[in-house]
KELUM-580280 format. One record per residue (C-alpha): z, y, x; residue in three letters. Coordinates in steps of 0.02 Angstrom, whole numbers, plus 50000, padded with zeros to 5 digits. Layout:
residues N
{pt {Z, Y, X}, 'ALA'}
...
end
This chain:
residues 331
{pt {49593, 49051, 48697}, 'MET'}
{pt {49475, 49160, 48797}, 'LYS'}
{pt {49577, 49227, 48941}, 'LEU'}
{pt {49541, 49370, 49061}, 'LEU'}
{pt {49623, 49347, 49231}, 'VAL'}
{pt {49621, 49494, 49351}, 'THR'}
{pt {49631, 49454, 49536}, 'GLY'}
{pt {49591, 49272, 49504}, 'GLY'}
{pt {49519, 49244, 49678}, 'CYS'}
{pt {49688, 49279, 49756}, 'GLY'}
{pt {49824, 49155, 49797}, 'PHE'}
{pt {49925, 49145, 49636}, 'ILE'}
{pt {49780, 49194, 49524}, 'GLY'}
{pt {49667, 49054, 49584}, 'SER'}
{pt {49805, 48925, 49565}, 'ASN'}
{pt {49840, 48991, 49390}, 'PHE'}
{pt {49657, 48979, 49337}, 'ILE'}
{pt {49647, 48800, 49397}, 'ARG'}
{pt {49809, 48761, 49305}, 'HIS'}
{pt {49748, 48837, 49141}, 'MET'}
{pt {49581, 48748, 49143}, 'LEU'}
{pt {49668, 48582, 49177}, 'THR'}
{pt {49814, 48602, 49057}, 'ALA'}
{pt {49717, 48677, 48909}, 'HIS'}
{pt {49548, 48604, 48867}, 'THR'}
{pt {49524, 48738, 48733}, 'ASP'}
{pt {49546, 48880, 48858}, 'CYS'}
{pt {49404, 48974, 48943}, 'SER'}
{pt {49434, 49098, 49084}, 'VAL'}
{pt {49344, 49254, 49142}, 'VAL'}
{pt {49399, 49299, 49317}, 'ASN'}
{pt {49373, 49479, 49375}, 'VAL'}
{pt {49406, 49513, 49558}, 'ASP'}
{pt {49352, 49651, 49678}, 'ALA'}
{pt {49351, 49526, 49824}, 'LEU'}
{pt {49449, 49636, 49942}, 'THR'}
{pt {49516, 49554, 50102}, 'TYR'}
{pt {49628, 49426, 50014}, 'ALA'}
{pt {49509, 49389, 49870}, 'GLY'}
{pt {49418, 49231, 49919}, 'ASN'}
{pt {49288, 49144, 49807}, 'PRO'}
{pt {49322, 48987, 49910}, 'GLY'}
{pt {49490, 48974, 49822}, 'ASN'}
{pt {49396, 48916, 49667}, 'LEU'}
{pt {49251, 48823, 49746}, 'ARG'}
{pt {49296, 48663, 49654}, 'ASP'}
{pt {49276, 48741, 49480}, 'ILE'}
{pt {49118, 48844, 49505}, 'GLN'}
{pt {49019, 48731, 49390}, 'GLY'}
{pt {49148, 48724, 49251}, 'ASN'}
{pt {49069, 48789, 49089}, 'PRO'}
{pt {49237, 48862, 49036}, 'ARG'}
{pt {49246, 48972, 49191}, 'TYR'}
{pt {49153, 49134, 49230}, 'ALA'}
{pt {49171, 49254, 49376}, 'PHE'}
{pt {49138, 49441, 49372}, 'VAL'}
{pt {49148, 49543, 49530}, 'ARG'}
{pt {49226, 49709, 49485}, 'GLY'}
{pt {49370, 49829, 49510}, 'ASN'}
{pt {49509, 49853, 49383}, 'ILE'}
{pt {49489, 50041, 49408}, 'GLU'}
{pt {49318, 50029, 49324}, 'ASP'}
{pt {49365, 50082, 49148}, 'ALA'}
{pt {49197, 50038, 49068}, 'ALA'}
{pt {49197, 49863, 49141}, 'LEU'}
{pt {49378, 49831, 49090}, 'MET'}
{pt {49340, 49888, 48913}, 'LYS'}
{pt {49190, 49771, 48905}, 'GLU'}
{pt {49283, 49619, 48972}, 'LEU'}
{pt {49440, 49645, 48869}, 'LEU'}
{pt {49337, 49667, 48711}, 'GLY'}
{pt {49279, 49487, 48729}, 'ALA'}
{pt {49448, 49408, 48770}, 'CYS'}
{pt {49606, 49361, 48675}, 'ASP'}
{pt {49733, 49389, 48814}, 'SER'}
{pt {49745, 49451, 48992}, 'VAL'}
{pt {49850, 49396, 49140}, 'VAL'}
{pt {49852, 49536, 49267}, 'HIS'}
{pt {49872, 49475, 49446}, 'PHE'}
{pt {49759, 49599, 49534}, 'ALA'}
{pt {49860, 49692, 49665}, 'ALA'}
{pt {49875, 49741, 49845}, 'GLU'}
{pt {50021, 49633, 49894}, 'SER'}
{pt {50063, 49634, 50079}, 'HIS'}
{pt {50216, 49735, 50128}, 'VAL'}
{pt {50163, 49764, 50309}, 'ASP'}
{pt {49995, 49832, 50256}, 'ARG'}
{pt {50081, 49951, 50134}, 'SER'}
{pt {50187, 50019, 50277}, 'ILE'}
{pt {50031, 50057, 50378}, 'LEU'}
{pt {49936, 50135, 50231}, 'ASP'}
{pt {50008, 50150, 50055}, 'ALA'}
{pt {49853, 50226, 49974}, 'GLN'}
{pt {49764, 50063, 49926}, 'PRO'}
{pt {49926, 50003, 49846}, 'PHE'}
{pt {49939, 50159, 49739}, 'LEU'}
{pt {49756, 50147, 49689}, 'SER'}
{pt {49760, 49965, 49635}, 'THR'}
{pt {49939, 49934, 49583}, 'ASN'}
{pt {49968, 50098, 49491}, 'VAL'}
{pt {49801, 50177, 49443}, 'THR'}
{pt {49713, 50010, 49418}, 'GLY'}
{pt {49854, 49946, 49308}, 'THR'}
{pt {49847, 50105, 49205}, 'HIS'}
{pt {49658, 50089, 49181}, 'VAL'}
{pt {49679, 49909, 49125}, 'LEU'}
{pt {49818, 49953, 49003}, 'LEU'}
{pt {49715, 50095, 48931}, 'SER'}
{pt {49567, 49981, 48904}, 'ALA'}
{pt {49682, 49851, 48825}, 'ALA'}
{pt {49735, 49976, 48691}, 'ARG'}
{pt {49561, 49965, 48615}, 'GLU'}
{pt {49556, 49775, 48617}, 'ALA'}
{pt {49637, 49655, 48494}, 'SER'}
{pt {49744, 49564, 48621}, 'LEU'}
{pt {49871, 49430, 48583}, 'THR'}
{pt {49961, 49456, 48748}, 'LYS'}
{pt {49953, 49565, 48904}, 'PHE'}
{pt {50047, 49474, 49043}, 'VAL'}
{pt {50085, 49589, 49189}, 'HIS'}
{pt {50129, 49498, 49350}, 'ILE'}
{pt {50259, 49590, 49452}, 'SER'}
{pt {50376, 49538, 49593}, 'THR'}
{pt {50561, 49518, 49632}, 'ASP'}
{pt {50540, 49654, 49764}, 'GLU'}
{pt {50547, 49791, 49632}, 'VAL'}
{pt {50736, 49764, 49621}, 'TYR'}
{pt {50767, 49810, 49803}, 'GLY'}
{pt {50892, 49715, 49908}, 'ALA'}
{pt {51046, 49610, 49869}, 'LEU'}
{pt {51205, 49587, 49968}, 'ALA'}
{pt {51276, 49415, 50007}, 'GLU'}
{pt {51316, 49369, 49826}, 'GLU'}
{pt {51245, 49390, 49652}, 'GLY'}
{pt {51070, 49379, 49579}, 'LYS'}
{pt {50946, 49498, 49501}, 'PHE'}
{pt {50938, 49490, 49311}, 'THR'}
{pt {50805, 49569, 49202}, 'GLU'}
{pt {50928, 49713, 49172}, 'GLU'}
{pt {50950, 49754, 49357}, 'THR'}
{pt {50891, 49933, 49395}, 'PRO'}
{pt {50732, 49950, 49498}, 'LEU'}
{pt {50764, 50010, 49676}, 'ARG'}
{pt {50607, 49968, 49777}, 'PRO'}
{pt {50617, 49993, 49965}, 'ASN'}
{pt {50437, 49974, 50026}, 'SER'}
{pt {50278, 50064, 49972}, 'PRO'}
{pt {50215, 49898, 49904}, 'TYR'}
{pt {50371, 49869, 49800}, 'ALA'}
{pt {50369, 50049, 49739}, 'ALA'}
{pt {50188, 50031, 49681}, 'SER'}
{pt {50230, 49871, 49587}, 'LYS'}
{pt {50382, 49951, 49506}, 'ALA'}
{pt {50272, 50095, 49451}, 'SER'}
{pt {50151, 49971, 49371}, 'GLY'}
{pt {50296, 49887, 49281}, 'ASP'}
{pt {50355, 50051, 49208}, 'LEU'}
{pt {50182, 50100, 49149}, 'ILE'}
{pt {50160, 49928, 49068}, 'ALA'}
{pt {50330, 49944, 48983}, 'ARG'}
{pt {50285, 50118, 48921}, 'ALA'}
{pt {50123, 50054, 48843}, 'TYR'}
{pt {50223, 49928, 48744}, 'HIS'}
{pt {50351, 50056, 48687}, 'ALA'}
{pt {50224, 50193, 48649}, 'THR'}
{pt {50072, 50098, 48586}, 'TYR'}
{pt {50149, 49929, 48536}, 'ASN'}
{pt {50036, 49841, 48661}, 'LEU'}
{pt {50096, 49660, 48673}, 'PRO'}
{pt {50150, 49673, 48855}, 'VAL'}
{pt {50260, 49546, 48942}, 'VAL'}
{pt {50316, 49573, 49123}, 'ILE'}
{pt {50341, 49426, 49242}, 'VAL'}
{pt {50441, 49445, 49403}, 'ARG'}
{pt {50423, 49291, 49515}, 'PRO'}
{pt {50512, 49259, 49679}, 'SER'}
{pt {50422, 49220, 49844}, 'ASN'}
{pt {50279, 49102, 49807}, 'ASN'}
{pt {50209, 48977, 49932}, 'TYR'}
{pt {50081, 48838, 49923}, 'GLY'}
{pt {49894, 48803, 49939}, 'PRO'}
{pt {49769, 48945, 49960}, 'PHE'}
{pt {49897, 49074, 50018}, 'GLN'}
{pt {49818, 49200, 50137}, 'TYR'}
{pt {49871, 49155, 50315}, 'PRO'}
{pt {49955, 49321, 50356}, 'GLU'}
{pt {50101, 49273, 50242}, 'LYS'}
{pt {50255, 49195, 50321}, 'PHE'}
{pt {50238, 49009, 50278}, 'ILE'}
{pt {50048, 48990, 50297}, 'PRO'}
{pt {50054, 49097, 50455}, 'LEU'}
{pt {50180, 48977, 50530}, 'MET'}
{pt {50084, 48822, 50478}, 'ILE'}
{pt {49914, 48882, 50538}, 'THR'}
{pt {49984, 48950, 50702}, 'ASN'}
{pt {50067, 48784, 50737}, 'LEU'}
{pt {49911, 48686, 50691}, 'LEU'}
{pt {49824, 48790, 50824}, 'GLY'}
{pt {49965, 48758, 50949}, 'ASN'}
{pt {50022, 48939, 50937}, 'GLY'}
{pt {50193, 49017, 50912}, 'THR'}
{pt {50283, 49076, 50755}, 'VAL'}
{pt {50337, 49259, 50742}, 'PRO'}
{pt {50505, 49288, 50656}, 'VAL'}
{pt {50568, 49461, 50611}, 'TYR'}
{pt {50734, 49512, 50690}, 'GLY'}
{pt {50842, 49356, 50705}, 'ARG'}
{pt {50773, 49278, 50546}, 'GLY'}
{pt {50928, 49316, 50443}, 'MET'}
{pt {50837, 49389, 50291}, 'ASN'}
{pt {50856, 49279, 50136}, 'VAL'}
{pt {50716, 49240, 50014}, 'ARG'}
{pt {50708, 49134, 49856}, 'ASP'}
{pt {50558, 49017, 49874}, 'TRP'}
{pt {50451, 48960, 49726}, 'LEU'}
{pt {50310, 48833, 49736}, 'PHE'}
{pt {50155, 48912, 49662}, 'VAL'}
{pt {50124, 48771, 49537}, 'GLU'}
{pt {50296, 48801, 49462}, 'ASP'}
{pt {50255, 48985, 49445}, 'ASN'}
{pt {50091, 48943, 49357}, 'CYS'}
{pt {50185, 48835, 49231}, 'ARG'}
{pt {50305, 48979, 49198}, 'ALA'}
{pt {50165, 49106, 49172}, 'ILE'}
{pt {50077, 48985, 49055}, 'ASP'}
{pt {50235, 48970, 48949}, 'LEU'}
{pt {50259, 49159, 48948}, 'ILE'}
{pt {50078, 49185, 48897}, 'LEU'}
{pt {50099, 49069, 48748}, 'HIS'}
{pt {50280, 49096, 48698}, 'LYS'}
{pt {50349, 49249, 48787}, 'GLY'}
{pt {50406, 49392, 48677}, 'ARG'}
{pt {50310, 49557, 48691}, 'PRO'}
{pt {50412, 49694, 48769}, 'GLY'}
{pt {50516, 49572, 48870}, 'GLU'}
{pt {50536, 49541, 49057}, 'ILE'}
{pt {50556, 49366, 49128}, 'TYR'}
{pt {50621, 49325, 49302}, 'ASN'}
{pt {50543, 49169, 49379}, 'VAL'}
{pt {50649, 49111, 49526}, 'GLY'}
{pt {50639, 48955, 49632}, 'GLY'}
{pt {50827, 48922, 49648}, 'ASN'}
{pt {50790, 48895, 49833}, 'ALA'}
{pt {50871, 49030, 49937}, 'GLU'}
{pt {50847, 49011, 50124}, 'LYS'}
{pt {50855, 49122, 50276}, 'ARG'}
{pt {50687, 49148, 50359}, 'ASN'}
{pt {50750, 49059, 50515}, 'ILE'}
{pt {50795, 48907, 50410}, 'GLU'}
{pt {50620, 48901, 50336}, 'ILE'}
{pt {50545, 48916, 50510}, 'ALA'}
{pt {50654, 48776, 50577}, 'GLN'}
{pt {50613, 48666, 50428}, 'TRP'}
{pt {50426, 48690, 50454}, 'VAL'}
{pt {50446, 48651, 50639}, 'LEU'}
{pt {50539, 48490, 50596}, 'GLU'}
{pt {50408, 48431, 50471}, 'ILE'}
{pt {50267, 48469, 50593}, 'MET'}
{pt {50355, 48389, 50742}, 'GLY'}
{pt {50369, 48550, 50843}, 'LYS'}
{pt {50508, 48617, 50953}, 'GLU'}
{pt {50605, 48779, 50928}, 'GLU'}
{pt {50526, 48857, 51083}, 'ASP'}
{pt {50378, 48887, 50966}, 'CYS'}
{pt {50478, 49028, 50885}, 'LEU'}
{pt {50454, 49208, 50942}, 'THR'}
{pt {50575, 49340, 50880}, 'PHE'}
{pt {50493, 49509, 50852}, 'VAL'}
{pt {50553, 49683, 50805}, 'ALA'}
{pt {50604, 49696, 50622}, 'ASP'}
{pt {50494, 49795, 50503}, 'ARG'}
{pt {50553, 49960, 50426}, 'PRO'}
{pt {50647, 49946, 50261}, 'GLY'}
{pt {50659, 49757, 50271}, 'HIS'}
{pt {50759, 49700, 50118}, 'ASP'}
{pt {50901, 49585, 50166}, 'TYR'}
{pt {50905, 49464, 50019}, 'ARG'}
{pt {50816, 49425, 49855}, 'TYR'}
{pt {50879, 49303, 49723}, 'ALA'}
{pt {50828, 49290, 49540}, 'LEU'}
{pt {50932, 49235, 49391}, 'ASP'}
{pt {50829, 49113, 49286}, 'ASN'}
{pt {50948, 49107, 49138}, 'ALA'}
{pt {50834, 49201, 49019}, 'LYS'}
{pt {50674, 49100, 49044}, 'ILE'}
{pt {50774, 48938, 49040}, 'LEU'}
{pt {50862, 48988, 48879}, 'ARG'}
{pt {50710, 49057, 48787}, 'GLU'}
{pt {50566, 48951, 48852}, 'LEU'}
{pt {50647, 48800, 48932}, 'GLY'}
{pt {50572, 48829, 49104}, 'TRP'}
{pt {50651, 48786, 49270}, 'SER'}
{pt {50573, 48749, 49440}, 'PRO'}
{pt {50528, 48567, 49467}, 'SER'}
{pt {50464, 48560, 49647}, 'VAL'}
{pt {50601, 48539, 49776}, 'ASP'}
{pt {50581, 48656, 49926}, 'LEU'}
{pt {50569, 48514, 50050}, 'GLY'}
{pt {50435, 48424, 49949}, 'LYS'}
{pt {50345, 48589, 49921}, 'GLY'}
{pt {50341, 48627, 50107}, 'LEU'}
{pt {50275, 48452, 50144}, 'GLU'}
{pt {50138, 48471, 50013}, 'LYS'}
{pt {50092, 48642, 50080}, 'THR'}
{pt {50083, 48585, 50261}, 'ILE'}
{pt {49978, 48435, 50210}, 'ARG'}
{pt {49857, 48549, 50116}, 'TRP'}
{pt {49831, 48664, 50265}, 'TYR'}
{pt {49807, 48515, 50380}, 'ARG'}
{pt {49673, 48447, 50263}, 'ASP'}
{pt {49584, 48613, 50230}, 'ASN'}
{pt {49547, 48693, 50396}, 'GLU'}
{pt {49377, 48744, 50326}, 'TRP'}
{pt {49469, 48865, 50213}, 'TRP'}
{pt {49593, 48949, 50329}, 'TRP'}
{pt {49506, 48947, 50499}, 'ARG'}
{pt {49382, 49089, 50459}, 'PRO'}
{pt {49524, 49193, 50386}, 'LEU'}
{pt {49628, 49171, 50544}, 'LYS'}
{pt {49481, 49228, 50649}, 'GLU'}
{pt {49463, 49381, 50540}, 'LYS'}
{pt {49648, 49423, 50557}, 'LEU'}
{pt {49639, 49398, 50744}, 'SER'}
{pt {49493, 49521, 50756}, 'SER'}
{pt {49596, 49651, 50660}, 'GLU'}
{pt {49733, 49636, 50793}, 'SER'}
{pt {49863, 49713, 50679}, 'LYS'}
{pt {49993, 49576, 50694}, 'GLY'}
{pt {50026, 49550, 50509}, 'PHE'}
{pt {50154, 49425, 50455}, 'TRP'}
{pt {50250, 49416, 50296}, 'GLY'}
end
């Protein structure tokens, strides 16, 4: 397989490329990334010399480049996206450009290629918010509540339409909240870890009562791999972690692992349109592909904390950049 990965210098994309090159010795990967603020070539520093890996700096809105790259590949996994909710609240335009227009350009270019599969990576946030009980299924109506989520839902609908209209072999993947190595340090878990490693405090929105379903990134990569090889075109697959926790519980757990006291927590004003709860039903992907998460949340947090402790070279410059922006992002 010759695979095109868009946004492969981002958090999930870089972990996925490393997974594919390790798990499939007959797979080669072309990574196209615009290297915006969260696209970091350092995420893949360890595979730069791999003969089965190639990097192209480019934007998915470049129709000619997408046509050229897709013409030489068998399948595409589309990660490229603006992904931070707080940034979308401040300025939605980059999210519309990348997540909607860029996805449309990529789909249009894919029509002219002989692709086996077009895997579109979405998010659980397209469903909106849940009350205390129940889970999102693949049939749940889309009710996004942030500009970010709305832009991703728009990309999903365009991708679905290209399957229905042009028979493009599109599969949509909706994962829950990922965490793990190489996650940009404005997101909730790496923000906490890196702040605490620097003897700082941990910001928590509201009283930390919002509930998220946490998924270790390596489990997500396994799921996407299975969907790429065995997922049915035209289908949607939820990929949940079966690990629902309130944000305050995650914060307290990280404090405990790192040997810190609760006075390190700082409660801050909640963000607008903050969804109360997300939870994904994994019944479909378990039934059809046999996937379920394998990394326990506690073990995953320990592995993640250990990685950030051991890789200060990676996150320290990013923290300095965020500090200079002085926008107070956290996720």
